C-alpha positions as CSV (number, residue, x, y, z in Angstrom):
1,M,6.4,5.4,0.2
2,T,7.7,7.1,3.3
3,H,8.1,5.5,6.7
4,H,5.2,7.6,7.9
5,D,3.1,6.3,5.0
6,R,3.9,2.7,5.8
7,V,3.0,3.2,9.5
8,R,-0.3,4.9,8.5
9,Q,-1.0,2.0,6.1
10,R,-0.5,-0.5,9.0
11,L,-2.8,1.6,11.3
12,H,-5.5,1.5,8.7
13,A,-5.1,-2.3,8.4
14,I,-5.4,-2.7,12.2
15,E,-8.5,-0.5,12.2
16,A,-10.0,-2.5,9.4
17,Q,-9.5,-5.7,11.3
18,L,-11.2,-4.3,14.4
19,R,-14.1,-2.9,12.4
20,E,-14.6,-6.1,10.3
21,H,-14.8,-8.2,13.4
22,Q,-17.0,-5.8,15.4
23,H,-14.3,-4.7,17.9
24,W,-14.5,-1.0,16.9
25,Q,-16.5,1.1,19.3
26,V,-18.7,4.0,18.2
27,N,-18.7,5.7,21.5
28,A,-15.6,6.8,23.3
29,P,-15.1,5.6,26.9
30,D,-15.3,8.0,29.8
31,A,-12.3,10.4,29.9
32,S,-11.3,9.0,33.3
33,V,-10.1,5.7,31.8
34,F,-7.3,7.6,30.1
35,E,-6.0,8.8,33.5
36,S,-4.5,5.3,34.1
37,T,-0.9,5.1,35.1
38,Q,-0.6,1.5,34.0
39,P,1.0,0.6,30.6
40,F,-1.6,0.1,27.9
41,C,-4.2,1.4,30.4
42,M,-4.5,-2.2,31.4
43,D,-6.5,-1.4,34.5
44,T,-9.1,0.7,32.7
45,L,-9.3,-0.5,29.0
46,E,-9.5,-3.8,27.3
47,P,-6.4,-4.5,25.0
48,L,-8.3,-3.8,21.8
49,E,-9.9,-0.7,23.2
50,W,-6.4,0.7,23.9
51,L,-5.5,0.2,20.2
52,Q,-8.6,2.1,19.1
53,W,-8.6,4.9,21.7
54,V,-4.8,5.4,22.4
55,L,-2.3,3.9,20.0
56,I,-4.1,4.5,16.6
57,P,-5.0,8.1,17.3
58,R,-1.7,9.0,18.9
59,L,0.3,7.6,15.9
60,H,-2.0,9.3,13.4
61,Q,-1.5,12.6,15.3
62,L,2.3,12.3,15.1
63,I,2.1,11.5,11.4
64,D,-0.4,14.3,10.7
65,S,1.9,16.8,12.5
66,Q,5.0,15.4,10.8
67,Q,6.6,14.6,14.1
68,P,9.2,11.9,14.7
69,L,7.7,8.5,15.4
70,P,8.8,6.3,18.3
71,Q,11.9,4.1,17.8
72,S,12.3,0.6,19.1
73,F,8.6,0.4,19.7
74,A,6.7,-2.9,20.1
75,V,3.2,-3.7,21.1
76,A,2.8,-7.3,19.7
77,P,4.5,-8.9,22.7
78,Y,1.9,-7.4,25.1
79,Y,-0.9,-8.6,22.8
80,D,0.6,-12.0,22.6
81,V,0.1,-12.2,26.4
82,A,-3.0,-10.0,26.8
83,L,-5.2,-11.8,24.3
84,E,-6.2,-15.2,25.4
85,A,-5.5,-18.1,22.9
86,S,-9.3,-18.4,22.5
87,H,-9.8,-14.7,21.6
88,P,-11.5,-14.7,18.2
89,L,-9.3,-11.9,16.8
90,R,-6.0,-13.1,18.2
91,T,-4.7,-14.9,15.1
92,L,-5.7,-11.9,12.9
93,I,-4.5,-9.0,15.0
94,L,-1.2,-10.3,16.1
95,P,0.3,-10.5,12.6
96,E,-0.9,-6.9,12.0
97,L,0.7,-5.7,15.2
98,E,3.9,-7.6,14.4
99,Q,4.1,-5.8,11.0
100,L,3.6,-2.5,12.7
101,D,6.3,-3.3,15.2
102,A,8.7,-4.2,12.4
103,L,8.4,-0.7,11.1
104,F,9.8,0.6,14.4
105,A,12.6,-1.9,14.6
106,G,15.4,0.7,14.2
107,E,14.1,2.2,10.9
108,D,14.5,6.0,10.5
109,D,12.3,8.4,8.6
């Protein structure tokens, strides 16, 4: 299995968690929310929305076009802070994001 395949597998697992726990949205937000200059669009999107509408599609796009993937990339630390301890999906999504981050910890294609 290639590095791209492993990343895609993790993206599918993250999406499955979001869908299973009713955090996957059917309708895209207004285009203006993507004009944010803040990391993770934190001023316009909720953390789990950013996964669905920014991270997952962008990484799929890179994989589909056989482009290099980011290196030294990590999102789990943000979610460790952004998702409150009481968030119902926190204990499920953080391990998925940590596994995704591990794939970017200096691994080449």
